[in-house]
C-alpha positions in Angstrom: -6.1 -5.7 27.6 -7.8 -8.6 25.9 -8.0 -9.6 22.2 -11.4 -7.9 21.6 -10.3 -4.6 23.2 -7.2 -4.6 21.0 -9.1 -5.3 17.8 -11.8 -2.8 18.7 -9.2 -0.1 19.4 -7.6 -1.0 16.1 -10.9 -0.6 14.3 -11.6 2.7 15.9 -8.1 4.0 15.2 -8.3 2.8 11.5 -11.7 4.3 10.8 -11.3 7.6 12.7 -7.7 8.3 11.7 -8.8 9.0 8.2 -12.6 9.8 8.5 -12.9 13.4 9.8 -14.4 12.4 13.1 -11.4 12.4 15.6 -9.8 9.1 16.6 -8.5 10.6 19.9 -11.9 11.9 20.8 -13.7 8.6 20.1 -11.1 6.5 22.0 -11.3 8.9 25.0 -15.1 8.7 25.1 -15.1 4.9 24.9 -12.6 4.9 27.8 -14.7 7.3 29.9 -18.1 5.7 29.4 -17.2 2.0 29.1 -14.1 1.8 31.3 -12.3 0.3 28.3 -8.5 0.3 28.3 -7.4 2.5 25.4 -4.1 2.9 23.6 -3.3 5.7 26.0 -2.6 3.1 28.6 -0.3 1.2 26.3 2.4 3.4 24.7 3.7 0.6 22.5 0.2 -0.3 21.3 -0.5 3.4 20.6 2.6 3.8 18.5 2.0 0.5 16.6 -1.6 1.5 15.8 -0.4 4.8 14.4 2.3 3.1 12.3 -0.3 0.7 10.9 -2.4 3.7 9.7 0.8 5.3 8.4 1.4 2.2 6.3 -2.0 2.7 4.7 -1.1 6.1 3.5 2.3 4.9 2.2 0.5 2.0 0.3 -2.4 4.0 -1.2 -0.4 7.1 -2.1 2.9 5.3 -2.8 3.5 7.2 -6.1 2.8 10.6 -4.6 4.9 9.8 -1.6 7.8 8.7 -3.9 7.4 11.9 -6.0 7.4 14.1 -2.9 10.5 12.3 -1.5 12.3 12.8 -4.8 11.2 16.5 -4.9 12.4 17.0 -1.3 15.8 15.7 -2.2 16.2 17.9 -5.4 14.8 21.0 -3.7 17.2 20.5 -0.8 20.0 20.3 -3.3 18.9 23.6 -4.9 18.7 25.2 -1.5 22.3 24.0 -0.5 23.6 25.3 -3.8 21.9 28.6 -3.4 19.8 28.0 -6.5 16.4 27.9 -4.9 14.4 30.8 -6.4 16.8 31.0 -9.4 15.8 27.7 -11.0 12.3 26.5 -11.9 10.6 24.4 -9.2 8.8 21.3 -10.3 5.4 20.3 -9.1 6.8 17.5 -6.8 9.4 20.0 -5.4 6.6 22.5 -4.7 4.5 19.9 -3.0 7.5 18.9 -0.8 7.9 22.6 0.2 4.2 23.1 0.9 4.2 19.9 3.1 7.2 21.2 5.0 5.6 24.6 5.5 2.3 23.0 6.6 4.1 20.7 9.1 6.2 23.5 10.7 3.4 24.8 13.0 3.2 21.4 14.7 6.5 22.3 16.5 4.3 24.4 18.9 2.4 21.1 19.6 5.5 19.9 21.6 4.7 22.5 24.2 0.9 22.2 24.1 0.4 18.5 23.8 0.7 17.4 27.4 -1.7 20.0 28.9 -4.2 19.5 26.1 -4.1 15.7 26.4 -5.3 16.1 30.0 -8.6 17.3 28.5 -9.3 13.7 27.3 -10.4 12.9 30.8 -13.3 15.3 30.4 -16.1 14.0 28.1 -17.9 17.3 28.1 -14.8 19.1 26.7 -14.4 16.4 24.0 -18.1 16.8 23.2 -17.6 20.6 22.6 -14.6 19.9 20.4 -16.5 17.3 18.3 -19.2 19.9 17.8 -16.6 22.4 16.7 -15.2 19.7 14.4 -18.6 19.3 12.8 -18.9 23.0 12.4 -15.6 23.2 10.5 -16.8 20.5 8.1 -20.0 22.4 7.4 -18.0 25.6 6.9 -15.6 23.9 4.5 -18.6 22.6 2.5 -20.0 26.1 2.3 -16.9 27.5 0.8 -15.7 24.5 -1.2 -15.2 24.8 -5.0 -15.5 21.9 -7.3 -13.0 23.4 -9.6 -10.6 24.6 -6.9 -6.8 24.8 -7.0 -4.6 21.7 -7.3 -1.9 23.2 -5.1 -1.9 25.6 -2.1 -0.1 28.9 -1.9 2.6 29.2 0.7 0.2 31.2 3.0 -2.4 28.6 2.3 0.0 25.9 3.5 0.7 27.9 6.7 -3.1 28.1 7.2 -3.6 24.4 6.8 -0.7 23.8 9.2 -2.5 25.9 11.8 -5.6 23.9 11.3 -3.6 20.8 11.9 -2.2 22.3 15.1 -5.8 22.8 16.3 -6.3 19.0 16.0 -4.0 18.3 19.0 -7.2 19.1 21.0 -8.9 15.8 21.7 -12.1 15.7 19.7 -10.8 17.8 16.7 -10.0 15.5 13.8 -6.6 15.9 12.2 -8.0 14.8 8.8 -11.1 16.9 9.2 -9.3 20.0 10.2 -6.7 19.8 7.4 -9.3 18.9 4.8 -11.5 21.8 5.9 -8.4 24.1 5.9 -7.4 23.0 2.5 -10.9 23.7 1.1 -11.1 27.0 2.9 -7.8 28.1 1.3 -8.9 27.2 -2.2 -8.2 23.5 -2.9 -10.9 21.3 -4.5 -12.3 18.7 -2.1 -10.4 15.9 -3.9 -7.1 17.7 -3.6 -7.7 18.8 -0.1 -8.2 15.2 0.9 -5.0 14.2 -0.9 -3.0 17.0 0.7 -4.4 16.0 4.1 -3.3 12.4 3.7 0.2 13.3 2.5 0.5 15.7 5.4 -0.4 12.9 7.8 3.0 11.2 7.0 5.2 13.7 8.7 2.5 14.3 11.4 2.3 10.7 12.4 6.0 10.1 12.2 6.8 13.3 14.2 4.2 12.5 16.9 5.4 8.9 17.4 9.1 8.6 16.6 10.0 10.6 19.6 8.3 8.0 21.7 10.0 5.0 20.1 13.0 4.9 22.5 10.6 4.7 25.5 8.7 1.9 23.7 11.9 0.0 23.1 12.8 0.0 26.8 9.3 -1.1 27.7 9.1 -4.8 26.8 5.7 -6.1 25.7 4.6 -9.2 27.4 4.4 -12.2 25.2 0.8 -13.0 26.1 -0.4 -9.6 24.8 1.9 -9.4 21.8 -0.6 -11.3 19.6 -3.3 -8.8 20.8 -1.1 -5.9 19.6 -0.6 -7.6 16.2 -4.3 -8.2 15.8 -5.0 -4.6 16.7 -2.5 -3.4 14.1 -4.1 -5.7 11.5 -7.6 -4.2 12.3 -6.2 -0.7 12.0 -4.6 -1.5 8.7 -7.7 -3.1 7.2 -10.2 -0.5 8.4 -7.9 2.4 7.8 -7.6 1.3 4.1 -11.4 1.0 3.9 -11.9 4.5 5.6 -9.4 6.1 3.2 -11.1 4.6 0.1 -14.5 5.6 1.5 -13.4 9.2 2.1 -11.8 9.5 -1.3 -15.0 8.3 -2.9 -17.2 10.6 -0.9 -14.9 13.6 -1.6 -15.4 13.0 -5.3 -19.2 12.6 -5.1 -20.6 14.2 -2.0 -20.2 16.9 0.6 -19.1 16.1 4.2 -22.5 16.9 5.8 -22.9 13.4 7.1 -19.7 13.5 9.1 -20.5 17.0 10.3 -23.9 16.0 11.7 -22.4 12.8 13.1 -19.8 14.7 15.1 -22.4 17.1 16.4 -24.6 14.2 17.5 -21.8 12.5 19.3 -20.7 15.8 20.8 -24.2 16.6 22.1 -24.5 13.0 23.5 -21.2 13.4 25.3 -22.4 16.6 26.9 -25.7 15.1 28.0 -24.2 11.9 29.4 -21.3 13.5 31.1 -23.5 15.3 33.6 
């Protein structure tokens, strides 16, 4: 890996982690067509890039994250005292419960992740997944409501969790799937984006923390450490820009541009993989 590859991977990770176009699909396609080393070849780099994009969420939604953490503590206290259901639940406590419910289906991903990740070696499969991702975005636009709900129902949270599980397929965007799911289950576009970003916190932590011990026993060579840091900086900067752009678009426009972009890239992957 050289400096430009590290920065380029950081840019791709930062942009596509939050824009609904699939970071895993794009990185896999770049690797397949250009022979570029991706984060998949560098476990430590992969984890650090994801933690950089996680930092973006924690910075931008710091107040909401603090409220959810406080709500999680108080609702856990009510649960341990046997008072859950007998006492009123605050909005932050309800959000914490909904995020926990939506995260639960990802447990199945522990058994599906390895076989599905093998699909990243097949550009045609990623192309089909990107086209499906675009179709989900168009479908969500079709059923979106400007004056939708601010919070999901419990079953709606389960549904969004299943959409997030779908995103372990390379080419399906986690943010795209969860935003589409949120809108299909009644959230306004703005609140679906917010819920998706908050849901990314446990998703990113869960997907990467389990790999931290392996990262710690795999030392990074000093000569590429600066490359890793520059890649993280790129992911942080472009992740922040992507999050702000998506928040702006969700308040003003539909997601048609991203849907057609995914379909175009998907069709191109199918054509050039022959």
